[in-house]
C-alpha positions as CSV (number, residue, x, y, z in Angstrom):
1,M,119.1,93.0,152.1
2,F,117.9,90.5,154.7
3,W,115.0,89.3,152.4
4,T,117.2,89.0,149.4
5,I,119.6,86.6,151.4
6,L,116.7,84.7,152.8
7,G,115.3,84.4,149.4
8,W,118.5,83.0,148.0
9,I,118.6,80.6,151.0
10,V,115.1,79.2,150.3
11,F,115.5,79.1,146.5
12,G,118.8,77.2,146.9
13,L,117.2,74.8,149.4
14,V,114.4,73.9,147.2
15,A,116.4,73.6,143.9
16,G,119.1,71.6,145.8
17,F,116.4,69.1,147.1
18,I,114.9,68.7,143.8
19,A,118.3,68.0,142.3
20,R,119.1,65.5,145.0
21,A,115.8,63.7,144.2
22,I,116.5,63.6,140.5
23,V,120.0,62.2,140.7
24,P,119.7,58.6,141.6
25,G,121.4,57.1,144.7
26,K,122.0,58.4,148.2
27,D,123.6,61.8,148.8
28,D,125.4,62.2,152.1
29,I,125.4,66.0,152.2
30,G,123.8,68.2,154.8
31,L,121.4,71.1,154.7
32,V,124.1,73.7,154.1
33,R,125.6,71.9,151.2
34,T,122.0,71.3,149.8
35,I,121.6,75.2,149.9
36,L,124.9,75.8,148.3
37,L,124.3,73.2,145.7
38,G,121.0,75.0,144.7
39,V,122.5,78.5,144.7
40,A,125.6,77.3,142.6
41,G,123.1,75.4,140.4
42,S,121.2,78.6,139.8
43,V,124.4,80.4,138.7
44,V,125.5,77.5,136.4
45,G,122.0,77.2,135.0
46,G,122.0,81.0,134.2
47,F,125.4,80.6,132.5
48,V,124.4,77.6,130.5
49,F,121.1,79.2,129.4
50,G,123.1,82.4,128.4
51,L,125.5,80.3,126.2
52,L,122.6,78.5,124.6
53,T,120.4,81.6,123.8
54,V,122.0,85.0,123.5
55,G,125.7,84.2,124.0
56,L,127.9,84.8,127.0
57,R,126.2,87.2,129.4
58,G,128.3,86.7,132.4
59,F,127.1,84.8,135.7
60,E,123.4,85.6,136.2
61,P,121.0,83.5,138.3
62,A,118.4,81.3,136.3
63,G,114.8,80.7,137.0
64,W,113.5,77.4,138.7
65,I,114.0,75.0,135.7
66,G,117.4,76.4,134.9
67,S,118.4,76.3,138.6
68,V,117.4,72.7,139.0
69,I,119.3,71.7,135.7
70,G,122.3,73.5,136.9
71,A,122.1,71.9,140.4
72,V,121.9,68.5,138.9
73,I,125.0,69.4,136.8
74,V,126.8,70.6,140.0
75,L,125.7,67.6,142.0
76,V,127.0,65.0,139.4
77,I,130.4,66.9,139.1
78,Y,130.6,67.1,142.9
79,N,129.8,63.3,143.3
80,K,132.5,62.6,140.6
81,V,135.1,64.8,142.1
82,T,134.6,63.8,145.8
83,G,133.6,60.1,145.3
84,R,130.9,60.7,147.9
85,K,128.0,59.0,145.9
86,R,127.1,55.7,147.5
87,R,125.0,53.2,145.6
88,I,122.0,51.9,147.3
89,R,122.2,48.1,147.6
90,S,119.2,46.0,147.4
């Protein structure tokens, strides 16, 4: 049980950081929100992948690529809803 939770935390952290690197601009979210972003992205990525391939399977986690795509989707929606995205000024 401990290793499963630790695995999800590390997986979410990596997927969240990759999503934050892909989406342009500065994100003012901390480490915990980055982990939650990656975990939520994995669920969203699994859901979208299920819809595109074999139909609705329920909420299942996705692999690395699906998780990053899902995390990008979640991050863009989060930024739109909260208005937290700041543009980098040159």
